[in-house]
DRENDO-1510 file (C-alpha; in Angstrom, 1 decimal, always signed):
<recs>
REC; n; res; u; v; w
REC; 1; MET; +0.3; +0.0; +0.2 .
REC; 2; SER; +2.8; +2.4; +0.8 .
REC; 3; GLN; +4.5; +2.4; -3.1 .
REC; 4; ASN; +0.5; +3.0; -3.8 .
REC; 5; LEU; +0.3; +6.0; -1.9 .
REC; 6; GLU; +3.6; +7.6; -2.8 .
REC; 7; SER; +3.1; +7.1; -6.4 .
REC; 8; VAL; -0.2; +9.2; -6.7 .
REC; 9; LEU; +1.7; +12.6; -5.4 .
REC; 10; ASN; +2.4; +15.0; -7.6 .
REC; 11; ALA; +6.7; +16.1; -7.4 .
REC; 12; ALA; +5.6; +19.8; -7.2 .
REC; 13; VAL; +3.3; +19.1; -4.1 .
REC; 14; GLU; +6.2; +16.6; -2.9 .
REC; 15; GLU; +8.6; +19.7; -3.3 .
REC; 16; ASN; +6.5; +22.2; -1.4 .
REC; 17; LEU; +5.6; +19.5; +1.7 .
REC; 18; ARG; +9.7; +18.9; +1.8 .
REC; 19; GLN; +10.2; +22.8; +1.7 .
REC; 20; PHE; +7.8; +23.1; +4.2 .
REC; 21; LEU; +9.2; +20.8; +6.6 .
REC; 22; ARG; +12.8; +22.2; +5.7 .
REC; 23; ASP; +11.7; +26.0; +6.7 .
REC; 24; SER; +9.5; +24.8; +9.7 .
REC; 25; THR; +10.2; +23.9; +13.3 .
REC; 26; TYR; +7.1; +21.6; +12.6 .
REC; 27; SER; +8.8; +18.1; +14.1 .
REC; 28; SER; +9.4; +20.2; +17.9 .
REC; 29; LEU; +6.3; +22.7; +17.7 .
REC; 30; GLY; +4.1; +22.1; +15.1 .
REC; 31; GLY; +1.4; +19.8; +14.5 .
REC; 32; VAL; -1.8; +18.9; +12.1 .
REC; 33; ILE; -5.0; +20.0; +12.2 .
REC; 34; VAL; -8.0; +18.7; +9.8 .
REC; 35; ASP; -11.2; +19.1; +9.1 .
REC; 36; LEU; -13.2; +15.7; +9.0 .
REC; 37; ASP; -16.3; +14.9; +6.3 .
REC; 38; GLY; -15.0; +15.8; +3.0 .
REC; 39; THR; -11.3; +16.3; +3.8 .
REC; 40; ILE; -10.7; +12.9; +5.3 .
REC; 41; VAL; -13.4; +10.9; +6.1 .
REC; 42; HIS; -15.7; +9.4; +4.0 .
REC; 43; GLU; -19.5; +8.9; +4.0 .
REC; 44; ASP; -21.3; +6.2; +1.9 .
REC; 45; GLN; -24.7; +4.7; +2.2 .
REC; 46; GLY; -25.3; +6.7; +5.6 .
REC; 47; ARG; -21.6; +5.1; +7.0 .
REC; 48; THR; -19.0; +7.9; +7.9 .
REC; 49; PHE; -15.6; +5.9; +8.1 .
REC; 50; ILE; -12.1; +6.5; +7.7 .
REC; 51; PRO; -10.5; +5.2; +4.7 .
REC; 52; ASP; -7.9; +2.6; +4.5 .
REC; 53; SER; -5.3; +4.9; +2.8 .
REC; 54; ALA; -5.9; +7.3; +5.7 .
REC; 55; LYS; -5.6; +4.9; +8.1 .
REC; 56; PHE; -2.4; +3.7; +6.9 .
REC; 57; ALA; -1.1; +7.5; +7.1 .
REC; 58; LEU; -2.1; +8.5; +10.1 .
REC; 59; LYS; -0.9; +5.0; +11.8 .
REC; 60; GLU; +2.7; +6.6; +10.3 .
REC; 61; LEU; +2.0; +9.8; +11.6 .
REC; 62; TYR; +1.0; +8.7; +15.1 .
REC; 63; ASP; +4.3; +7.0; +15.3 .
REC; 64; LEU; +6.1; +10.2; +15.4 .
REC; 65; LYS; +3.9; +11.5; +18.2 .
REC; 66; ARG; +3.2; +14.9; +16.9 .
REC; 67; PRO; -0.3; +16.3; +17.7 .
REC; 68; PHE; -3.0; +15.4; +15.2 .
REC; 69; ILE; -6.0; +17.8; +16.0 .
REC; 70; LEU; -9.5; +17.1; +14.7 .
REC; 71; ASN; -11.7; +20.4; +13.9 .
REC; 72; THR; -15.1; +19.5; +13.2 .
REC; 73; LEU; -18.7; +21.0; +12.8 .
REC; 74; ARG; -19.7; +17.7; +14.5 .
REC; 75; PHE; -20.9; +17.5; +17.6 .
REC; 76; PRO; -18.9; +15.4; +20.4 .
REC; 77; LEU; -21.4; +12.4; +20.5 .
REC; 78; SER; -21.5; +12.3; +16.7 .
REC; 79; VAL; -17.9; +11.9; +16.6 .
REC; 80; LEU; -17.7; +9.3; +19.1 .
REC; 81; ARG; -20.8; +7.5; +17.5 .
REC; 82; THR; -19.2; +7.3; +14.3 .
REC; 83; PHE; -15.6; +7.2; +13.6 .
REC; 84; GLY; -14.3; +7.5; +16.8 .
REC; 85; LYS; -13.4; +4.0; +17.8 .
REC; 86; GLU; -11.6; +3.7; +14.9 .
REC; 87; TRP; -9.6; +6.7; +14.9 .
REC; 88; TYR; -8.8; +6.0; +18.5 .
REC; 89; GLU; -7.9; +2.7; +17.7 .
REC; 90; LEU; -5.3; +3.9; +15.4 .
REC; 91; ALA; -4.2; +7.0; +18.1 .
REC; 92; HIS; -4.0; +4.9; +21.2 .
REC; 93; SER; -4.0; +7.9; +23.1 .
REC; 94; PRO; -6.7; +11.0; +23.7 .
REC; 95; ILE; -7.2; +12.7; +20.3 .
REC; 96; PRO; -7.6; +16.7; +20.6 .
REC; 97; THR; -10.5; +17.9; +18.8 .
REC; 98; VAL; -12.1; +21.0; +18.1 .
REC; 99; THR; -16.0; +20.3; +17.7 .
REC; 100; LEU; -19.0; +22.6; +17.2 .
REC; 101; ASN; -17.6; +25.1; +14.6 .
REC; 102; GLY; -14.8; +26.2; +17.7 .
REC; 103; SER; -17.0; +26.2; +20.6 .
REC; 104; GLN; -16.0; +22.9; +22.4 .
REC; 105; LEU; -12.8; +21.6; +22.8 .
REC; 106; GLY; -11.8; +18.8; +24.5 .
REC; 107; PHE; -10.6; +14.9; +24.0 .
REC; 108; VAL; -11.6; +11.7; +22.6 .
REC; 109; THR; -10.7; +9.3; +24.9 .
REC; 110; THR; -11.7; +6.0; +27.0 .
REC; 111; THR; -12.9; +5.5; +30.6 .
REC; 112; THR; -11.3; +3.6; +33.1 .
REC; 113; HIS; -13.9; +0.9; +32.0 .
REC; 114; GLY; -12.2; +1.7; +28.3 .
REC; 115; GLU; -15.9; +3.1; +27.4 .
REC; 116; LEU; -15.2; +5.8; +24.5 .
REC; 117; THR; -15.7; +9.5; +26.4 .
REC; 118; PHE; -15.3; +13.1; +25.5 .
REC; 119; GLU; -13.4; +14.9; +28.0 .
REC; 120; GLU; -13.9; +18.8; +27.8 .
REC; 121; ILE; -11.0; +21.2; +27.9 .
REC; 122; SER; -13.1; +24.3; +27.6 .
REC; 123; ALA; -16.0; +25.2; +26.1 .
REC; 124; PHE; -17.6; +28.9; +24.9 .
REC; 125; PRO; -21.7; +29.0; +24.9 .
REC; 126; LEU; -24.0; +31.2; +23.5 .
REC; 127; THR; -25.3; +34.4; +25.7 .
REC; 128; ALA; -28.8; +34.0; +26.4 .
REC; 129; ALA; -29.3; +37.3; +24.6 .
REC; 130; GLU; -27.6; +35.3; +21.3 .
REC; 131; ILE; -29.8; +32.7; +21.7 .
REC; 132; ASP; -32.9; +34.6; +22.0 .
REC; 133; GLU; -32.0; +36.4; +18.6 .
REC; 134; VAL; -32.6; +33.2; +16.9 .
REC; 135; LEU; -35.4; +32.2; +18.5 .
REC; 136; GLU; -37.2; +35.2; +18.1 .
REC; 137; LEU; -35.8; +34.8; +13.9 .
REC; 138; ALA; -37.8; +31.2; +14.2 .
REC; 139; LYS; -40.6; +33.2; +16.1 .
REC; 140; ALA; -41.3; +35.4; +13.0 .
REC; 141; LEU; -40.8; +33.3; +10.6 .
REC; 142; VAL; -43.3; +30.8; +12.3 .
REC; 143; SER; -45.9; +33.7; +12.6 .
REC; 144; ALA; -45.5; +34.5; +8.8 .
REC; 145; GLY; -46.8; +31.4; +8.6 .
REC; 146; ILE; -43.6; +29.7; +7.4 .
REC; 147; SER; -43.6; +26.6; +9.8 .
REC; 148; ASP; -41.2; +24.0; +7.6 .
REC; 149; VAL; -38.8; +25.6; +10.9 .
REC; 150; LEU; -36.2; +23.3; +12.6 .
REC; 151; ILE; -34.2; +24.0; +15.4 .
REC; 152; PHE; -31.2; +22.1; +16.2 .
REC; 153; GLN; -29.6; +23.0; +19.9 .
REC; 154; TYR; -25.9; +21.5; +20.9 .
REC; 155; PRO; -25.8; +21.8; +24.5 .
REC; 156; ARG; -22.3; +21.9; +26.4 .
REC; 157; ASP; -23.3; +18.6; +28.0 .
REC; 158; TRP; -22.5; +16.6; +25.3 .
REC; 159; ARG; -23.7; +13.5; +26.2 .
REC; 160; MET; -27.4; +15.3; +25.2 .
REC; 161; GLY; -26.4; +15.1; +21.6 .
REC; 162; GLU; -28.2; +17.1; +19.3 .
REC; 163; ILE; -32.1; +17.9; +19.9 .
REC; 164; ILE; -34.4; +19.3; +17.4 .
REC; 165; TRP; -37.5; +21.5; +17.7 .
REC; 166; THR; -40.2; +21.6; +14.9 .
REC; 167; PRO; -43.4; +23.5; +15.2 .
REC; 168; LEU; -45.6; +20.8; +14.1 .
REC; 169; PRO; -46.2; +18.2; +16.2 .
REC; 170; GLU; -47.2; +15.9; +13.0 .
REC; 171; LYS; -43.5; +16.5; +11.7 .
REC; 172; VAL; -42.0; +14.7; +14.9 .
REC; 173; ILE; -41.6; +11.5; +13.7 .
REC; 174; PRO; -40.6; +12.5; +9.8 .
REC; 175; VAL; -38.1; +14.4; +11.6 .
REC; 176; LYS; -36.9; +11.4; +13.7 .
REC; 177; GLU; -36.7; +9.3; +10.8 .
REC; 178; LYS; -34.8; +12.2; +8.6 .
REC; 179; TYR; -32.2; +13.2; +11.0 .
REC; 180; LEU; -31.1; +9.8; +12.8 .
REC; 181; SER; -28.0; +11.5; +14.7 .
REC; 182; ALA; -31.0; +13.4; +16.5 .
REC; 183; SER; -30.9; +11.9; +20.1 .
REC; 184; SER; -34.5; +14.0; +20.7 .
REC; 185; VAL; -37.1; +15.9; +18.6 .
REC; 186; THR; -39.7; +18.0; +20.3 .
REC; 187; ALA; -42.7; +20.0; +19.2 .
REC; 188; VAL; -43.7; +21.9; +22.3 .
REC; 189; GLU; -44.1; +25.1; +22.2 .
REC; 190; LEU; -41.8; +27.6; +21.1 .
REC; 191; SER; -42.0; +29.6; +24.7 .
REC; 192; LYS; -41.3; +26.3; +26.3 .
REC; 193; PHE; -38.5; +25.3; +24.0 .
REC; 194; THR; -36.9; +28.7; +24.8 .
REC; 195; ASP; -37.2; +28.3; +28.7 .
REC; 196; GLN; -35.6; +24.9; +28.0 .
REC; 197; MET; -32.7; +26.4; +25.9 .
REC; 198; HIS; -31.9; +28.7; +28.6 .
REC; 199; CYS; -31.8; +26.2; +31.4 .
REC; 200; GLU; -28.6; +24.4; +29.3 .
REC; 201; GLU; -25.9; +26.2; +28.4 .
REC; 202; THR; -25.8; +25.8; +24.8 .
REC; 203; CYS; -22.5; +26.0; +22.1 .
REC; 204; MET; -24.3; +25.9; +18.9 .
REC; 205; VAL; -27.7; +26.7; +17.2 .
REC; 206; PHE; -28.5; +25.5; +13.7 .
REC; 207; LEU; -31.5; +27.2; +12.1 .
REC; 208; LEU; -32.9; +25.3; +9.1 .
REC; 209; ILE; -36.1; +26.2; +7.0 .
REC; 210; ASP; -37.1; +24.0; +4.6 .
REC; 211; ILE; -38.5; +26.1; +2.1 .
REC; 212; PRO; -36.7; +27.6; -1.2 .
REC; 213; GLN; -34.8; +30.9; -1.1 .
REC; 214; ASP; -37.0; +32.6; -2.9 .
REC; 215; LYS; -39.7; +31.9; -1.2 .
REC; 216; LEU; -38.4; +33.8; +2.1 .
REC; 217; MET; -39.7; +37.2; +0.6 .
REC; 218; ALA; -39.2; +39.4; +3.3 .
REC; 219; TYR; -36.8; +37.8; +5.1 .
REC; 220; GLN; -34.2; +38.9; +2.4 .
REC; 221; HIS; -31.1; +38.4; +4.6 .
REC; 222; THR; -32.1; +35.1; +5.9 .
REC; 223; LYS; -30.4; +32.1; +5.0 .
REC; 224; ARG; -32.4; +28.8; +4.4 .
REC; 225; SER; -29.3; +27.2; +6.7 .
REC; 226; GLN; -27.3; +29.2; +9.7 .
REC; 227; PHE; -24.8; +28.0; +12.6 .
REC; 228; TYR; -25.0; +30.3; +15.1 .
REC; 229; THR; -22.2; +30.3; +17.8 .
REC; 230; ARG; -21.2; +33.0; +20.4 .
REC; 231; ARG; -19.6; +35.8; +18.8 .
REC; 232; GLY; -16.4; +35.4; +17.5 .
REC; 233; VAL; -16.4; +32.2; +17.9 .
REC; 234; ASP; -15.3; +29.7; +14.5 .
REC; 235; LYS; -12.9; +26.9; +13.6 .
REC; 236; LEU; -10.4; +29.5; +13.8 .
REC; 237; PHE; -11.0; +30.4; +17.3 .
REC; 238; GLY; -10.9; +26.7; +18.3 .
REC; 239; ALA; -7.8; +26.4; +16.5 .
REC; 240; ARG; -6.1; +28.9; +18.2 .
REC; 241; GLN; -7.4; +27.6; +22.1 .
REC; 242; ILE; -6.8; +24.0; +21.2 .
REC; 243; ALA; -3.3; +24.9; +20.1 .
REC; 244; THR; -2.3; +27.2; +23.4 .
REC; 245; HIS; -3.4; +24.2; +25.2 .
REC; 246; LEU; -1.4; +21.6; +23.6 .
REC; 247; GLY; +1.7; +23.8; +23.4 .
REC; 248; ILE; +1.9; +23.9; +19.7 .
REC; 249; ASP; +2.6; +27.0; +16.7 .
REC; 250; LEU; +0.0; +26.9; +14.3 .
REC; 251; THR; +2.4; +28.8; +12.2 .
REC; 252; HIS; +4.7; +25.8; +12.1 .
REC; 253; SER; +1.5; +23.2; +11.8 .
REC; 254; ILE; +0.0; +21.6; +8.5 .
REC; 255; GLY; -3.8; +21.9; +8.5 .
REC; 256; ALA; -6.3; +20.5; +5.9 .
REC; 257; GLY; -10.0; +21.6; +4.9 .
REC; 258; ASP; -12.7; +21.6; +2.1 .
REC; 259; THR; -15.1; +24.6; +2.7 .
REC; 260; GLU; -15.1; +28.0; +3.3 .
REC; 261; MET; -16.0; +27.2; +7.1 .
REC; 262; ASP; -12.5; +25.7; +7.8 .
REC; 263; ASN; -10.7; +29.5; +8.2 .
REC; 264; PHE; -8.2; +28.0; +10.1 .
REC; 265; LEU; -6.4; +27.3; +7.0 .
REC; 266; ALA; -5.4; +31.2; +6.9 .
REC; 267; ASP; -3.3; +30.8; +10.7 .
REC; 268; VAL; -1.3; +27.9; +9.5 .
REC; 269; GLY; +2.2; +27.5; +8.2 .
REC; 270; LEU; +0.8; +24.9; +5.5 .
REC; 271; ALA; -2.4; +25.0; +4.1 .
REC; 272; ILE; -3.9; +21.9; +2.1 .
REC; 273; LEU; -7.1; +22.9; +0.2 .
REC; 274; VAL; -9.0; +19.3; -0.7 .
REC; 275; GLY; -11.3; +19.1; -3.2 .
REC; 276; ASN; -13.2; +21.2; -6.1 .
REC; 277; ALA; -14.2; +24.7; -4.2 .
REC; 278; GLU; -12.5; +27.8; -4.6 .
REC; 279; LEU; -11.3; +28.4; -1.3 .
REC; 280; LYS; -9.4; +32.1; -0.6 .
REC; 281; PHE; -7.3; +30.7; +2.4 .
REC; 282; GLN; -3.4; +30.6; +1.8 .
REC; 283; GLY; -0.8; +29.1; +4.5 .
REC; 284; LEU; +1.5; +31.5; +5.9 .
REC; 285; SER; +4.3; +29.1; +4.0 .
REC; 286; GLN; +2.7; +27.4; +1.8 .
REC; 287; THR; -0.5; +26.5; +0.4 .
REC; 288; ILE; -1.0; +23.0; -1.7 .
REC; 289; LYS; -4.5; +22.3; -3.5 .
REC; 290; LEU; -5.4; +18.7; -3.7 .
REC; 291; ARG; -8.3; +17.3; -5.7 .
REC; 292; ASN; -9.5; +14.6; -3.0 .
REC; 293; PRO; -9.3; +12.6; +0.4 .
REC; 294; PHE; -6.9; +10.1; -0.9 .
REC; 295; GLU; -4.8; +12.3; -2.5 .
REC; 296; LEU; -4.3; +13.8; +1.4 .
REC; 297; SER; -4.1; +10.7; +2.5 .
REC; 298; THR; -1.2; +10.2; +0.4 .
REC; 299; LEU; +0.6; +13.6; +1.1 .
REC; 300; LEU; +0.0; +13.0; +4.9 .
REC; 301; PHE; +2.0; +9.3; +4.5 .
REC; 302; ARG; +4.9; +11.7; +2.7 .
REC; 303; LEU; +5.0; +13.5; +5.4 .
REC; 304; ALA; +5.5; +10.8; +8.2 .
REC; 305; SER; +8.3; +9.6; +5.5 .
REC; 306; ILE; +9.9; +12.9; +5.1 .
REC; 307; GLN; +9.9; +13.7; +8.3 .
REC; 308; ARG; +11.9; +10.5; +9.2 .
REC; 309; GLU; +14.4; +11.5; +6.4 .
REC; 310; LEU; +15.0; +14.5; +7.7 .
REC; 311; LEU; +14.9; +13.4; +11.6 .
REC; 312; ASN; +17.9; +10.9; +10.5 .
REC; 313; GLU; +19.7; +13.7; +8.9 .
REC; 314; ASN; +19.5; +15.5; +11.8 .
REC; 315; LYS; +20.9; +12.8; +13.9 .
REC; 316; GLY; +23.6; +12.1; +11.2 .
</recs>
């Protein structure tokens, strides 16, 4: 498998990677920070998994003991339930993870009984006023006759998972069937749901309006879908926070992502842009464009190989 992985990497990409490792102090101060969905993990027929090529590369990297950070929009329970066990078996140690668009940081790890768990480092919940802003918008939409509104709540208590509110009691079962990741779906009165949200620290809210954009009419500035975190909190904020906690320098680190939400790519030394999206981000030292997650697996494998080469050169 190693020959297959090495043979795919473009010569120019290889040289950029090698140059970054020579010019930076990645081997002592850096780490790798990656988005998950669409960047390094795959979904096929409802199953999310780590491809074999990525597993092979990750094993090589974990042997070299540099921090490997996950930076994802997913909520902690989703990470644990999907590929958490697979990833932990590769790492054999707590996995530093930024979840919920930067609003909850922690480690994917195990309990003393060997059960997978999430150990919080820090969290940055929305303020009461910020929660009210979202709920007032939902209330206005429902009052205007737009009832296909869903509110996704992600409490700081990660064990609660994902809670979905719908204004229509008859939609509870269909919503449950559509969003299998949800821990619960409720159709209580919005005022009661508001009280419930104020009783729990909430790290992120997702508002989904299930109608075409052109039918929003008077709500021209309302997006059909919108993620809300505390002001100033996003993947870049989360990356900086966890880098400080781990004692690494993002300017000597490598980041990979595939969407505009992956703004931490602008703060790393080597930014890897995965996929076809035209992303504006540039790494502080180098930027590499890859076509797909398989090429990222290849690059990560070569990262480990070149790091070993350079370490041996320094020993010599």
